[in-house]
N, C-alpha and C positions, 0 to 999 in steps of 0.2 A: 483557662477555658479549654474544653475538651476538644479533641479533634473532630468528633462527630458533630458538635455543635457548630464548629467552623464550616464544615461541609454542608450542614443544613442551611446555614445563613448564605453561603456561596450559591447553593442551588436556587434559593428564594431570589436572590439578587439577579442571577443569570436568567431565571424564568421571567422575571419582571421586565428586564431590559429586552429580552428576546420577544416577548409579547408585544411590548410597546413598538419595537421596530417593525414587526409584523403588521401591527394595526396601521402604522404610519405609511407602510407600502401598500396597504389595501388588502391585506390577507388577514384571515381570522383563524384561530384554532377551532376544530370541532368541539362541540358542546360536551362530549364524553371524555375529553382529554384530561388526564389525571392532574390534580392540583399539586401533588407532591412529586418533585423531581428529584433526581439523585446526581449529586456532583461528585465524581470519583477523581480526586486529584492526588497524585503521588509522585514523589521525586524519582526521576528515571536517570538521573546522572548528567553529565555534561559531555559534549562532543560526540564521540562515536556511539557511546551507549544511548544517548538521547535520539540520535538518528535512527539507530537500529530499532528502537522502541517505536518511533513515529513511522518508520518505513512499513511496519506491519498494517498500518491503517492507510497509508498514502498509496501504496503500490500494489493493491489487489483488489480483486472483484469481491462481491459478497459470498458467493459460493463458487468454489472451483468445481468444474465438471467431474473431476476424478473423485470428488467426495460425494457425488450423488451415486448411491448404491443401487437403488431400484425405484421403479414407478409402476405400481400394480394396483388396480382397482381403486383408483383415487387416492391412494396412499403413496407418500414419497419417504423413503428412507435414505438418509444421508449421515455422513460422519463429520465430526468436527473435533478440533484439538482443544481441550480445556486448558486455559491459560495458567491455572495454578499448578495442576498435576502434569501437564504436558502429555497426557494420555488422550488417545483418541476415544470418543464416545459416539454411540449411534442413536438416532432419533427417527422414529416413524411417526409421521402425522398426516392428516388429511391434507389434500392438495392445496385447498383454499388456505389453510393455516400456514403452509409452507410459503405460498405466494405472499401471503400477508408479512410473514417474517422478511422475505426478500425485499418487497416493497418499502419496508420501514428504513431501508438504506438508500432509497432513491431520492436524490436531491430535488427539492422543490425548484419551480422555474425561477430564474434569478440568481440562484445559488451556484458556486463553482467548486469544483474539487481543488484542493490546495495544490495537487501536482500538476494542474493544467493552468496555473495562474501565477503571475509574477515571476520572481527569479527562479521558481521551480519548473517553469515551462520548458519544455524540450528545445525551444529555439531562443532561449534567453541567455545564451552564452556570454554576450557582451554585457548585459545587465549584471550577470553574476561576477564577471571579471571586474566591473566597476565597483561592486559591493565589496569584493575582496580587497580592492585597493583602498576604498574608504575606510574599512575596518581594519586595515593594516594586517590582513590574514595572509600567511605564506603557507601554501599547501606543498607538502613534501611529495615529490613525485614517487609513485609506487615503483618498487624494484621489478624490472622486467627480466624474466629469465629467459636465456636463449632457448629456442625450440630444439629439442633433441631430433637429430637426423634420422631418417628411415633407413635401415640397413637392409641389404639384399639378404634373403633367407639362405642363399646358397654360399656366397663367399664372404658375407659379414662386412662388406665395404659400404660406405655411405653412398646412397643412391642420388643421382642428379635429375632433375626434371628439365627436359629440353622444351617441351611445348605442351601447354594445357589450355583448354578453351572453357571458359565460363560464360555461357550466353554468347555475347558479342565481344566479350573481353578475351584477349589472347595473353597469356602469362609465358614468358620465355626464360629459359636458362636459370632456374633457381635450384639450389641444393635443398632437398627435402629430407 
């Protein structure tokens, strides 16, 4: 069985189940929605490499402000990095087409981003620790390197901080 056939079948099954769940929840797809969907499945590795791959999709917005190059005469110019070549490419398109491109990434009502839900939530430290215990996962603490001290430009000896104020917080007697 070819890989393309497997992906086509996977796309049909996913589309069918997705539409069934939408209809059961009282939502419907617009009439002009394409009937052919694409399922792009690829092996991304295990552990760190899989997390790195997923992090690109979980921890960023649709378009970074730094990638918006210009907005003139109802035309938006922005750059993006092509995933295969890792090269930046530039697109200029009408503002409505750009907004449509951005809105395709907005989640419908009732859906949640993966990073804001479950054990990935920022306040879910206890849940994450329980999962690590249940799955018998032992995380090796990362090696922390001691900070290099700041040396005096005149005599080259390490400087000591006697008092520093950050807002209402006072820091005393640290070597910097």
